[in-house]
SEMI-440941 format. One record per residue: x negated, y, z of N, C-alpha, C in turn; residue number from 0. Coordinates in pm, whole numbers, plus 32768, in hexadecimal, padded with zeros to 4 digits. Layout:
N
{n_east: X	n_north: Y	n_up: Z	ca_east: X	ca_north: Y	ca_up: Z	c_east: X	c_north: Y	c_up: Z	torvo: NUM} $
...
This chain:
142
{n_east: 79C3	n_north: 97DC	n_up: 7A67	ca_east: 79B0	ca_north: 9792	ca_up: 7A23	c_east: 79C2	c_north: 9790	c_up: 79D2	torvo: 0} $
{n_east: 79B9	n_north: 975A	n_up: 7955	ca_east: 79E0	ca_north: 9785	ca_up: 78BE	c_east: 7A55	c_north: 96F8	c_up: 78C9	torvo: 1} $
{n_east: 7ACE	n_north: 9723	n_up: 785D	ca_east: 7B39	ca_north: 96CE	ca_up: 7854	c_east: 7AFF	c_north: 9634	c_up: 7811	torvo: 2} $
{n_east: 7B1A	n_north: 95D9	n_up: 7876	ca_east: 7AE1	ca_north: 9557	ca_up: 7844	c_east: 7B63	c_north: 9528	c_up: 77EE	torvo: 3} $
{n_east: 7B7A	n_north: 94F3	n_up: 776F	ca_east: 7BC2	ca_north: 94A6	ca_up: 7735	c_east: 7BE0	c_north: 9417	c_up: 7775	torvo: 4} $
{n_east: 7C79	n_north: 93EB	n_up: 7768	ca_east: 7C89	ca_north: 936A	ca_up: 77BD	c_east: 7C43	c_north: 92E4	c_up: 776C	torvo: 5} $
{n_east: 7C15	n_north: 9292	n_up: 7798	ca_east: 7BF0	ca_north: 921B	ca_up: 773E	c_east: 7C77	c_north: 920A	c_up: 76FE	torvo: 6} $
{n_east: 7C34	n_north: 9196	n_up: 76AA	ca_east: 7CB8	ca_north: 9173	ca_up: 763B	c_east: 7D01	c_north: 9100	c_up: 7676	torvo: 7} $
{n_east: 7D7C	n_north: 9109	n_up: 7657	ca_east: 7DEA	ca_north: 90A6	ca_up: 76A5	c_east: 7DCF	c_north: 9028	c_up: 7668	torvo: 8} $
{n_east: 7DD9	n_north: 8FE5	n_up: 76DC	ca_east: 7DE8	ca_north: 8F47	ca_up: 76B7	c_east: 7E63	c_north: 8F09	c_up: 7685	torvo: 9} $
{n_east: 7E4E	n_north: 8EBA	n_up: 7632	ca_east: 7ECB	ca_north: 8E77	ca_up: 7620	c_east: 7ED7	c_north: 8DEC	c_up: 763F	torvo: 10} $
{n_east: 7F48	n_north: 8DCF	n_up: 7675	ca_east: 7F3A	ca_north: 8D36	ca_up: 76BE	c_east: 7F8D	c_north: 8CF6	c_up: 767E	torvo: 11} $
{n_east: 7F68	n_north: 8C7E	n_up: 766C	ca_east: 7FF3	ca_north: 8C18	ca_up: 7627	c_east: 7FC5	c_north: 8B71	c_up: 764B	torvo: 12} $
{n_east: 8004	n_north: 8B40	n_up: 764B	ca_east: 8005	ca_north: 8ABB	ca_up: 7663	c_east: 7FBD	c_north: 8A52	c_up: 75EE	torvo: 13} $
{n_east: 7F4C	n_north: 89E9	n_up: 760A	ca_east: 7F12	ca_north: 89E4	ca_up: 7598	c_east: 7F6F	c_north: 896B	c_up: 7568	torvo: 14} $
{n_east: 7F5B	n_north: 894C	n_up: 74D9	ca_east: 7F9D	ca_north: 88F4	ca_up: 7484	c_east: 7FA7	c_north: 8867	c_up: 74C1	torvo: 15} $
{n_east: 801E	n_north: 881A	n_up: 74AF	ca_east: 8030	ca_north: 8789	ca_up: 74FE	c_east: 801A	c_north: 873B	c_up: 748F	torvo: 16} $
{n_east: 7F9C	n_north: 86F9	n_up: 74B2	ca_east: 7F78	ca_north: 8689	ca_up: 7447	c_east: 7F66	c_north: 85F9	c_up: 74B1	torvo: 17} $
{n_east: 7FD9	n_north: 859E	n_up: 7482	ca_east: 7FC3	ca_north: 8532	ca_up: 74C7	c_east: 7F91	c_north: 84C1	c_up: 7495	torvo: 18} $
{n_east: 7F4D	n_north: 844F	n_up: 74D6	ca_east: 7F12	ca_north: 83EE	ca_up: 74A4	c_east: 7F69	c_north: 836D	c_up: 7498	torvo: 19} $
{n_east: 7F93	n_north: 833C	n_up: 7443	ca_east: 7FCA	ca_north: 82C2	ca_up: 7428	c_east: 7F85	c_north: 824F	c_up: 7463	torvo: 20} $
{n_east: 7FA5	n_north: 8220	n_up: 74CF	ca_east: 7F6E	ca_north: 8188	ca_up: 7512	c_east: 7FA5	c_north: 8130	c_up: 74F6	torvo: 21} $
{n_east: 8043	n_north: 8126	n_up: 74D0	ca_east: 8086	ca_north: 80E2	ca_up: 74A5	c_east: 809C	c_north: 8083	c_up: 7455	torvo: 22} $
{n_east: 802F	n_north: 809E	n_up: 73E2	ca_east: 8054	ca_north: 8097	ca_up: 7347	c_east: 7FE9	c_north: 805B	c_up: 72F8	torvo: 23} $
{n_east: 8005	n_north: 7FE0	n_up: 72AB	ca_east: 7F70	ca_north: 7FB5	ca_up: 7269	c_east: 7F43	c_north: 802B	c_up: 71FE	torvo: 24} $
{n_east: 7EE9	n_north: 8000	n_up: 71D3	ca_east: 7E99	ca_north: 805F	ca_up: 7183	c_east: 7EF2	c_north: 8036	c_up: 7111	torvo: 25} $
{n_east: 7ED8	n_north: 80D7	n_up: 70AF	ca_east: 7F47	ca_north: 80CA	ca_up: 702B	c_east: 7FC0	c_north: 80A8	c_up: 7025	torvo: 26} $
{n_east: 7FFB	n_north: 8093	n_up: 70A8	ca_east: 8094	ca_north: 806C	ca_up: 70A6	c_east: 80CB	c_north: 810D	c_up: 70C6	torvo: 27} $
{n_east: 8119	n_north: 8119	n_up: 7098	ca_east: 8193	ca_north: 8190	ca_up: 70B9	c_east: 821C	c_north: 8188	c_up: 70F3	torvo: 28} $
{n_east: 825E	n_north: 81BF	n_up: 713B	ca_east: 82CF	ca_north: 81B7	ca_up: 717A	c_east: 8338	c_north: 81B3	c_up: 7125	torvo: 29} $
{n_east: 83B1	n_north: 815B	n_up: 712A	ca_east: 8416	ca_north: 8161	ca_up: 70FC	c_east: 8450	c_north: 81F2	c_up: 70F7	torvo: 30} $
{n_east: 8474	n_north: 820A	n_up: 704E	ca_east: 84C3	ca_north: 827F	ca_up: 706E	c_east: 8476	c_north: 8316	c_up: 705C	torvo: 31} $
{n_east: 8409	n_north: 82FC	n_up: 704E	ca_east: 83A2	ca_north: 8374	ca_up: 7064	c_east: 8388	c_north: 839D	c_up: 6FCF	torvo: 32} $
{n_east: 83A1	n_north: 8426	n_up: 6FAB	ca_east: 8398	ca_north: 8453	ca_up: 6F41	c_east: 841C	c_north: 849D	c_up: 6F39	torvo: 33} $
{n_east: 846F	n_north: 8473	n_up: 6EB0	ca_east: 84E0	ca_north: 84A1	ca_up: 6E87	c_east: 8558	c_north: 8467	c_up: 6EEB	torvo: 34} $
{n_east: 855A	n_north: 83F7	n_up: 6F12	ca_east: 85C7	ca_north: 83E3	ca_up: 6F46	c_east: 85CF	c_north: 83EA	c_up: 6FFC	torvo: 35} $
{n_east: 864B	n_north: 840A	n_up: 704B	ca_east: 8623	ca_north: 83FA	ca_up: 70C5	c_east: 8632	c_north: 8383	c_up: 7116	torvo: 36} $
{n_east: 8607	n_north: 8366	n_up: 7188	ca_east: 85EF	ca_north: 82D9	ca_up: 71C0	c_east: 865F	c_north: 82BE	c_up: 71F4	torvo: 37} $
{n_east: 86C9	n_north: 8231	n_up: 71C7	ca_east: 8729	ca_north: 8205	ca_up: 7220	c_east: 8708	c_north: 8195	c_up: 7243	torvo: 38} $
{n_east: 8774	n_north: 8149	n_up: 7277	ca_east: 876D	ca_north: 80D6	ca_up: 72EF	c_east: 8733	c_north: 8070	c_up: 7295	torvo: 39} $
{n_east: 8784	n_north: 807D	n_up: 71F5	ca_east: 875F	ca_north: 8002	ca_up: 719F	c_east: 86C7	c_north: 8006	c_up: 7184	torvo: 40} $
{n_east: 8694	n_north: 807E	n_up: 7159	ca_east: 85F3	ca_north: 8067	ca_up: 713D	c_east: 8596	c_north: 8025	c_up: 71B4	torvo: 41} $
{n_east: 85FD	n_north: 804B	n_up: 724F	ca_east: 85A4	ca_north: 8043	ca_up: 7299	c_east: 85A4	c_north: 7F6F	c_up: 72BA	torvo: 42} $
{n_east: 8610	n_north: 7F5F	n_up: 72A8	ca_east: 864C	ca_north: 7EC3	ca_up: 7298	c_east: 85FF	c_north: 7E71	c_up: 720C	torvo: 43} $
{n_east: 85ED	n_north: 7EA0	n_up: 71B5	ca_east: 859C	ca_north: 7E6C	ca_up: 7134	c_east: 8504	c_north: 7E61	c_up: 7140	torvo: 44} $
{n_east: 84C4	n_north: 7ED8	n_up: 71B3	ca_east: 844C	ca_north: 7EC9	ca_up: 71C9	c_east: 840C	c_north: 7E69	c_up: 723C	torvo: 45} $
{n_east: 848C	n_north: 7E56	n_up: 72A0	ca_east: 845C	ca_north: 7E0B	ca_up: 7313	c_east: 8479	c_north: 7D49	c_up: 7294	torvo: 46} $
{n_east: 84D3	n_north: 7D4C	n_up: 7250	ca_east: 84D9	ca_north: 7CE6	ca_up: 721A	c_east: 845B	c_north: 7CA8	c_up: 71B0	torvo: 47} $
{n_east: 8414	n_north: 7D1B	n_up: 71A0	ca_east: 83D9	ca_north: 7D08	ca_up: 7122	c_east: 836C	c_north: 7CB5	c_up: 7124	torvo: 48} $
{n_east: 82F1	n_north: 7C9F	n_up: 7149	ca_east: 827D	ca_north: 7C49	ca_up: 718E	c_east: 8246	c_north: 7C5C	c_up: 720D	torvo: 49} $
{n_east: 8232	n_north: 7BD9	n_up: 7255	ca_east: 820F	ca_north: 7BDF	ca_up: 72E9	c_east: 8175	c_north: 7BEE	c_up: 72E3	torvo: 50} $
{n_east: 813F	n_north: 7C34	n_up: 7355	ca_east: 80BC	ca_north: 7C45	ca_up: 7385	c_east: 806C	c_north: 7BD1	c_up: 735E	torvo: 51} $
{n_east: 7FCD	n_north: 7BE6	n_up: 731B	ca_east: 7F9C	ca_north: 7B71	ca_up: 731C	c_east: 7F8C	c_north: 7B1D	c_up: 73A1	torvo: 52} $
{n_east: 7F82	n_north: 7AD2	n_up: 7394	ca_east: 7F50	ca_north: 7A6F	ca_up: 7405	c_east: 7EE6	c_north: 7A8F	c_up: 743C	torvo: 53} $
{n_east: 7EBA	n_north: 7A74	n_up: 74D9	ca_east: 7E3D	ca_north: 7AA5	ca_up: 7510	c_east: 7E3E	c_north: 7B3A	c_up: 7518	torvo: 54} $
{n_east: 7E6C	n_north: 7B98	n_up: 74D1	ca_east: 7E8B	ca_north: 7C01	ca_up: 7507	c_east: 7EFF	c_north: 7C43	c_up: 7523	torvo: 55} $
{n_east: 7F29	n_north: 7C91	n_up: 758C	ca_east: 7FA3	ca_north: 7CD9	ca_up: 7591	c_east: 7FC2	c_north: 7D39	c_up: 753C	torvo: 56} $
{n_east: 8058	n_north: 7D53	n_up: 7518	ca_east: 804C	ca_north: 7DBE	ca_up: 74AF	c_east: 803A	c_north: 7E5D	c_up: 751B	torvo: 57} $
{n_east: 7FB6	n_north: 7E65	n_up: 750F	ca_east: 7F8E	ca_north: 7EE1	ca_up: 754E	c_east: 7F20	c_north: 7F20	c_up: 7533	torvo: 58} $
{n_east: 7EF9	n_north: 7FAC	n_up: 7526	ca_east: 7E6E	ca_north: 7FCC	ca_up: 74FA	c_east: 7DFF	c_north: 7FAB	c_up: 7546	torvo: 59} $
{n_east: 7D8D	n_north: 7FD5	n_up: 7522	ca_east: 7D27	ca_north: 7F9C	ca_up: 7586	c_east: 7D0F	c_north: 7FDF	c_up: 7605	torvo: 60} $
{n_east: 7CE5	n_north: 7F9C	n_up: 765A	ca_east: 7CEC	ca_north: 7FB5	ca_up: 76EB	c_east: 7C8E	c_north: 806F	c_up: 76ED	torvo: 61} $
{n_east: 7CDC	n_north: 80A3	n_up: 774A	ca_east: 7CBD	ca_north: 811B	ca_up: 7760	c_east: 7C06	c_north: 8107	c_up: 77D1	torvo: 62} $
{n_east: 7BC9	n_north: 8170	n_up: 779D	ca_east: 7B68	ca_north: 8160	ca_up: 77E4	c_east: 7B7A	c_north: 816F	c_up: 787E	torvo: 63} $
{n_east: 7BA9	n_north: 819B	n_up: 78B5	ca_east: 7BE9	ca_north: 818B	ca_up: 792F	c_east: 7BFC	c_north: 80FB	c_up: 7967	torvo: 64} $
{n_east: 7C39	n_north: 80B9	n_up: 792B	ca_east: 7C57	ca_north: 8025	ca_up: 7953	c_east: 7BE5	c_north: 7FDC	c_up: 7930	torvo: 65} $
{n_east: 7B99	n_north: 8000	n_up: 78F8	ca_east: 7AFF	ca_north: 7FBE	ca_up: 78C0	c_east: 7AAD	c_north: 7FF3	c_up: 7942	torvo: 66} $
{n_east: 7ABB	n_north: 805A	n_up: 7950	ca_east: 7A3C	ca_north: 8098	ca_up: 79E7	c_east: 7A6E	c_north: 804F	c_up: 7A60	torvo: 67} $
{n_east: 7B17	n_north: 8043	n_up: 7A75	ca_east: 7B45	ca_north: 7FF6	ca_up: 7AE6	c_east: 7B3B	c_north: 7F4A	c_up: 7AD4	torvo: 68} $
{n_east: 7B15	n_north: 7F13	n_up: 7A78	ca_east: 7B0D	ca_north: 7EA7	ca_up: 7A5B	c_east: 7A5D	c_north: 7E5F	c_up: 7A86	torvo: 69} $
{n_east: 7A10	n_north: 7ED4	n_up: 7A43	ca_east: 7969	ca_north: 7EC5	ca_up: 7A69	c_east: 796E	c_north: 7EDF	c_up: 7B11	torvo: 70} $
{n_east: 79A6	n_north: 7F2C	n_up: 7B16	ca_east: 79A8	ca_north: 7F4B	ca_up: 7BED	c_east: 79E5	c_north: 7EC6	c_up: 7C24	torvo: 71} $
{n_east: 7A4A	n_north: 7E95	n_up: 7BF8	ca_east: 7A86	ca_north: 7E37	ca_up: 7C3C	c_east: 7A22	c_north: 7DC7	c_up: 7C0C	torvo: 72} $
{n_east: 79D3	n_north: 7D7D	n_up: 7BBF	ca_east: 7972	ca_north: 7D26	ca_up: 7BB3	c_east: 7904	c_north: 7D59	c_up: 7BF0	torvo: 73} $
{n_east: 78DF	n_north: 7DA9	n_up: 7C0C	ca_east: 7837	ca_north: 7DCF	ca_up: 7C55	c_east: 787C	c_north: 7DCC	c_up: 7CDC	torvo: 74} $
{n_east: 7900	n_north: 7DDE	n_up: 7D1B	ca_east: 791F	ca_north: 7DCA	ca_up: 7DCC	c_east: 7921	c_north: 7D45	c_up: 7DB7	torvo: 75} $
{n_east: 7957	n_north: 7CEE	n_up: 7D6A	ca_east: 7969	ca_north: 7C5D	ca_up: 7D56	c_east: 78C5	c_north: 7C12	c_up: 7D70	torvo: 76} $
{n_east: 7882	n_north: 7C65	n_up: 7D1E	ca_east: 7806	ca_north: 7C13	ca_up: 7D00	c_east: 77C5	c_north: 7C35	c_up: 7D8E	torvo: 77} $
{n_east: 77C9	n_north: 7C9E	n_up: 7DD2	ca_east: 778F	ca_north: 7CC2	ca_up: 7E4C	c_east: 77BE	c_north: 7C75	c_up: 7EB9	torvo: 78} $
{n_east: 7837	n_north: 7C2D	n_up: 7EC3	ca_east: 78A3	ca_north: 7BE9	ca_up: 7F22	c_east: 78BD	c_north: 7C49	c_up: 7F60	torvo: 79} $
{n_east: 78FE	n_north: 7CE2	n_up: 7F4A	ca_east: 794D	ca_north: 7D35	ca_up: 7F7E	c_east: 79D2	c_north: 7D08	c_up: 7F92	torvo: 80} $
{n_east: 79F4	n_north: 7CD8	n_up: 7F46	ca_east: 7A8A	ca_north: 7C9E	ca_up: 7F0C	c_east: 7AB2	c_north: 7C2F	c_up: 7F86	torvo: 81} $
{n_east: 7A5C	n_north: 7BC8	n_up: 7FAA	ca_east: 7A74	ca_north: 7B73	ca_up: 801C	c_east: 7A93	c_north: 7BB2	c_up: 807A	torvo: 82} $
{n_east: 7ADD	n_north: 7BA5	n_up: 80F3	ca_east: 7AF4	ca_north: 7BE5	ca_up: 817C	c_east: 7AD5	c_north: 7B62	c_up: 81B8	torvo: 83} $
{n_east: 7A7B	n_north: 7B93	n_up: 8224	ca_east: 7A6E	ca_north: 7B28	ca_up: 8283	c_east: 7ADF	c_north: 7B14	c_up: 82D6	torvo: 84} $
{n_east: 7AF4	n_north: 7A6F	n_up: 832B	ca_east: 7B64	ca_north: 7AAC	ca_up: 837D	c_east: 7B2B	c_north: 7AFF	c_up: 8409	torvo: 85} $
{n_east: 7BAC	n_north: 7AF9	n_up: 8430	ca_east: 7B7D	ca_north: 7B80	ca_up: 84BD	c_east: 7B3B	c_north: 7B4D	c_up: 8545	torvo: 86} $
{n_east: 7AFC	n_north: 7B4E	n_up: 857A	ca_east: 7ABD	ca_north: 7B12	ca_up: 85FA	c_east: 7B55	c_north: 7B1C	c_up: 864F	torvo: 87} $
{n_east: 7B3D	n_north: 7A90	n_up: 8682	ca_east: 7BB5	ca_north: 7A77	ca_up: 86E8	c_east: 7B99	c_north: 7AD8	c_up: 8766	torvo: 88} $
{n_east: 7C0B	n_north: 7B1B	n_up: 879A	ca_east: 7C3C	ca_north: 7B98	ca_up: 87BF	c_east: 7C41	c_north: 7B3A	c_up: 885D	torvo: 89} $
{n_east: 7BFD	n_north: 7B7F	n_up: 88EF	ca_east: 7C1F	ca_north: 7B47	ca_up: 8956	c_east: 7CA7	c_north: 7B79	c_up: 8989	torvo: 90} $
{n_east: 7CEA	n_north: 7B31	n_up: 89B9	ca_east: 7D85	ca_north: 7B5E	ca_up: 89DD	c_east: 7DA1	c_north: 7B8B	c_up: 8A69	torvo: 91} $
{n_east: 7DCB	n_north: 7BF9	n_up: 8A6E	ca_east: 7DDF	ca_north: 7C45	ca_up: 8AD8	c_east: 7E59	c_north: 7C08	c_up: 8B4C	torvo: 92} $
{n_east: 7E7E	n_north: 7BC5	n_up: 8B04	ca_east: 7F11	ca_north: 7B87	ca_up: 8B38	c_east: 7EFD	c_north: 7B60	c_up: 8BDB	torvo: 93} $
{n_east: 7E82	n_north: 7B04	n_up: 8BE9	ca_east: 7E77	ca_north: 7ACE	ca_up: 8C59	c_east: 7E60	c_north: 7B24	c_up: 8CC7	torvo: 94} $
{n_east: 7E1B	n_north: 7B7D	n_up: 8C9C	ca_east: 7DD4	ca_north: 7BF2	ca_up: 8D04	c_east: 7E4D	c_north: 7C4A	c_up: 8D35	torvo: 95} $
{n_east: 7E92	n_north: 7C6B	n_up: 8CCC	ca_east: 7F21	ca_north: 7CD5	ca_up: 8CF6	c_east: 7F63	c_north: 7C73	c_up: 8D64	torvo: 96} $
{n_east: 7FA4	n_north: 7BF1	n_up: 8D35	ca_east: 7FC8	ca_north: 7BA2	ca_up: 8D92	c_east: 7FA3	c_north: 7BA4	c_up: 8E15	torvo: 97} $
{n_east: 7F30	n_north: 7B6F	n_up: 8E3B	ca_east: 7EF0	ca_north: 7B9A	ca_up: 8EC1	c_east: 7EE8	c_north: 7C12	c_up: 8F03	torvo: 98} $
{n_east: 7EFC	n_north: 7C6E	n_up: 8ECD	ca_east: 7EEF	ca_north: 7D0B	ca_up: 8EEA	c_east: 7F6C	c_north: 7D1D	c_up: 8F04	torvo: 99} $
{n_east: 7FD7	n_north: 7CFA	n_up: 8EC5	ca_east: 8059	ca_north: 7D26	ca_up: 8EF9	c_east: 8087	c_north: 7CA5	c_up: 8F38	torvo: 100} $
{n_east: 8076	n_north: 7C4A	n_up: 8F57	ca_east: 8072	ca_north: 7BFC	ca_up: 8F9E	c_east: 8052	c_north: 7C30	c_up: 902F	torvo: 101} $
{n_east: 7FE2	n_north: 7C34	n_up: 903E	ca_east: 7F9D	ca_north: 7C81	ca_up: 90A5	c_east: 7FD8	c_north: 7D06	c_up: 90F0	torvo: 102} $
{n_east: 8000	n_north: 7D46	n_up: 90B5	ca_east: 8031	ca_north: 7DD1	ca_up: 90B8	c_east: 80BD	c_north: 7DC2	c_up: 90DE	torvo: 103} $
{n_east: 810A	n_north: 7D8F	n_up: 9071	ca_east: 8179	ca_north: 7D58	ca_up: 90B4	c_east: 81BE	c_north: 7D3F	c_up: 9154	torvo: 104} $
{n_east: 8145	n_north: 7CAF	n_up: 9149	ca_east: 8172	ca_north: 7C66	ca_up: 91CF	c_east: 8165	c_north: 7CCB	c_up: 923E	torvo: 105} $
{n_east: 80E8	n_north: 7D21	n_up: 9225	ca_east: 809F	ca_north: 7D47	ca_up: 92B0	c_east: 8113	c_north: 7DCE	c_up: 92CB	torvo: 106} $
{n_east: 8175	n_north: 7DFF	n_up: 926C	ca_east: 81F6	ca_north: 7E51	ca_up: 9295	c_east: 8255	c_north: 7E27	c_up: 92EE	torvo: 107} $
{n_east: 823D	n_north: 7D93	n_up: 92A8	ca_east: 82D3	ca_north: 7D45	ca_up: 92E8	c_east: 82B3	c_north: 7D05	c_up: 9377	torvo: 108} $
{n_east: 821E	n_north: 7CEE	n_up: 936C	ca_east: 8202	ca_north: 7CAE	ca_up: 9404	c_east: 8222	c_north: 7D26	c_up: 9452	torvo: 109} $
{n_east: 8203	n_north: 7D9B	n_up: 93FE	ca_east: 81DF	ca_north: 7E24	ca_up: 9483	c_east: 8296	c_north: 7E2B	c_up: 94CA	torvo: 110} $
{n_east: 82E4	n_north: 7E11	n_up: 9470	ca_east: 8353	ca_north: 7E3B	ca_up: 9479	c_east: 83A2	c_north: 7DA4	c_up: 94E9	torvo: 111} $
{n_east: 8358	n_north: 7D53	n_up: 94D8	ca_east: 839A	ca_north: 7CE3	ca_up: 9553	c_east: 83A1	c_north: 7CFE	c_up: 95DE	torvo: 112} $
{n_east: 8359	n_north: 7D67	n_up: 95F2	ca_east: 8357	ca_north: 7D99	ca_up: 9681	c_east: 83E6	c_north: 7DEC	c_up: 968B	torvo: 113} $
{n_east: 83EE	n_north: 7E5A	n_up: 9643	ca_east: 8466	ca_north: 7EB6	ca_up: 95FC	c_east: 8508	c_north: 7E26	c_up: 9615	torvo: 114} $
{n_east: 8506	n_north: 7DFB	n_up: 95C3	ca_east: 857D	ca_north: 7D92	ca_up: 959D	c_east: 853D	c_north: 7D01	c_up: 955E	torvo: 115} $
{n_east: 853D	n_north: 7CD7	n_up: 95BC	ca_east: 8507	ca_north: 7C2E	ca_up: 9598	c_east: 8555	c_north: 7BF4	c_up: 952D	torvo: 116} $
{n_east: 85DA	n_north: 7BEE	n_up: 953D	ca_east: 8644	ca_north: 7B8E	ca_up: 94F5	c_east: 8636	c_north: 7BDD	c_up: 9451	torvo: 117} $
{n_east: 8619	n_north: 7C64	n_up: 944A	ca_east: 863D	ca_north: 7C9F	ca_up: 939E	c_east: 8597	c_north: 7CA1	c_up: 9386	torvo: 118} $
{n_east: 8543	n_north: 7C98	n_up: 93EB	ca_east: 849A	ca_north: 7C8B	ca_up: 9390	c_east: 84B5	c_north: 7BFE	c_up: 9399	torvo: 119} $
{n_east: 84DC	n_north: 7BA4	n_up: 93AB	ca_east: 84B2	ca_north: 7B18	ca_up: 939B	c_east: 850C	c_north: 7B00	c_up: 9311	torvo: 120} $
{n_east: 8563	n_north: 7B37	n_up: 92F2	ca_east: 85AA	ca_north: 7B15	ca_up: 9297	c_east: 857A	c_north: 7B71	c_up: 921A	torvo: 121} $
{n_east: 8553	n_north: 7BE1	n_up: 9238	ca_east: 84FD	ca_north: 7C15	ca_up: 91E4	c_east: 8480	c_north: 7BCD	c_up: 91B9	torvo: 122} $
{n_east: 842F	n_north: 7B9B	n_up: 91F7	ca_east: 83A9	ca_north: 7B4E	ca_up: 91F5	c_east: 83E6	c_north: 7ABF	c_up: 918C	torvo: 123} $
{n_east: 8432	n_north: 7A87	n_up: 91B1	ca_east: 845A	ca_north: 7A2F	ca_up: 9150	c_east: 84AE	c_north: 7A4B	c_up: 90A8	torvo: 124} $
{n_east: 84EC	n_north: 7ABB	n_up: 90A8	ca_east: 850C	ca_north: 7AE7	ca_up: 901F	c_east: 84BA	c_north: 7B34	c_up: 8FFB	torvo: 125} $
{n_east: 843F	n_north: 7B74	n_up: 900D	ca_east: 83EF	ca_north: 7BCD	ca_up: 8FDE	c_east: 8369	c_north: 7B37	c_up: 8FA9	torvo: 126} $
{n_east: 8356	n_north: 7AE4	n_up: 9026	ca_east: 82EE	ca_north: 7A6C	ca_up: 8FC7	c_east: 8322	c_north: 7A25	c_up: 8F63	torvo: 127} $
{n_east: 8399	n_north: 7A08	n_up: 8F76	ca_east: 83DA	ca_north: 79AE	ca_up: 8EE4	c_east: 83D1	c_north: 79F3	c_up: 8E95	torvo: 128} $
{n_east: 8421	n_north: 7A87	n_up: 8E96	ca_east: 8445	ca_north: 7ADE	ca_up: 8E22	c_east: 83B4	c_north: 7ADD	c_up: 8DCA	torvo: 129} $
{n_east: 8343	n_north: 7B0F	n_up: 8E25	ca_east: 82CF	ca_north: 7B43	ca_up: 8DF3	c_east: 8288	c_north: 7AD2	c_up: 8DAD	torvo: 130} $
{n_east: 8291	n_north: 7A8C	n_up: 8DED	ca_east: 8258	ca_north: 79DC	ca_up: 8D9E	c_east: 829C	c_north: 79F5	c_up: 8D1D	torvo: 131} $
{n_east: 8331	n_north: 79B6	n_up: 8D1C	ca_east: 8396	ca_north: 79B3	ca_up: 8CB9	c_east: 8352	c_north: 7A09	c_up: 8C5D	torvo: 132} $
{n_east: 8354	n_north: 7A92	n_up: 8C53	ca_east: 834A	ca_north: 7AF8	ca_up: 8C11	c_east: 82B3	c_north: 7AEA	c_up: 8BD6	torvo: 133} $
{n_east: 825F	n_north: 7AD6	n_up: 8BFD	ca_east: 81AD	ca_north: 7AF3	ca_up: 8BCB	c_east: 81B1	c_north: 7A60	c_up: 8BA3	torvo: 134} $
{n_east: 81C6	n_north: 79F4	n_up: 8BB5	ca_east: 8195	ca_north: 796E	ca_up: 8B7B	c_east: 8212	c_north: 7933	c_up: 8B36	torvo: 135} $
{n_east: 827C	n_north: 796E	n_up: 8B1A	ca_east: 82E1	ca_north: 792E	ca_up: 8AC6	c_east: 8334	c_north: 79A1	c_up: 8A55	torvo: 136} $
{n_east: 8314	n_north: 7A16	n_up: 8A97	ca_east: 8365	ca_north: 7A84	ca_up: 8A4A	c_east: 8307	c_north: 7ABC	c_up: 89E9	torvo: 137} $
{n_east: 828E	n_north: 7B06	n_up: 8A01	ca_east: 8227	ca_north: 7B51	ca_up: 89DD	c_east: 81B3	c_north: 7ACE	c_up: 89A6	torvo: 138} $
{n_east: 81A7	n_north: 7B0A	n_up: 891F	ca_east: 8156	ca_north: 7AE2	ca_up: 88CA	c_east: 80A2	c_north: 7AEB	c_up: 8917	torvo: 139} $
{n_east: 8069	n_north: 7A9C	n_up: 88DC	ca_east: 7FE3	ca_north: 7AB4	ca_up: 8918	c_east: 7FAA	c_north: 7B49	c_up: 88C8	torvo: 140} $
{n_east: 7F7C	n_north: 7BB3	n_up: 8914	ca_east: 7F3F	ca_north: 7C3D	ca_up: 88F4	c_east: 7EC3	c_north: 7C43	c_up: 891A	torvo: 141} $
């Protein structure tokens, strides 16, 4: 193979920064631009100078992004997608869970009546009143 020359070296650099001024009225320059540095008095003078014209806030025209978002919002509103319908009423599972727990708990405690009737009887009373209190007065509908 013949000696191949290296490709020319690439020089990378940051692109120059050019900022678009959006908070400035056309033809208006910032105080202190040019020969003098900006100080606090210049800011106070420009703030007290003239108020923004009525009807239009003191900022540049809306960006394209804002116009697109506003158009999308208007399109969704015209199609009726912005209005959320009320959710359908959900059937409560509290009554089913209450009777299931009542049946299983009472079955276990009734089976315990044969081993120790006093403790099983007290357990039935405490369990039934406690479960009823918790399910219907403490726990919210779910």
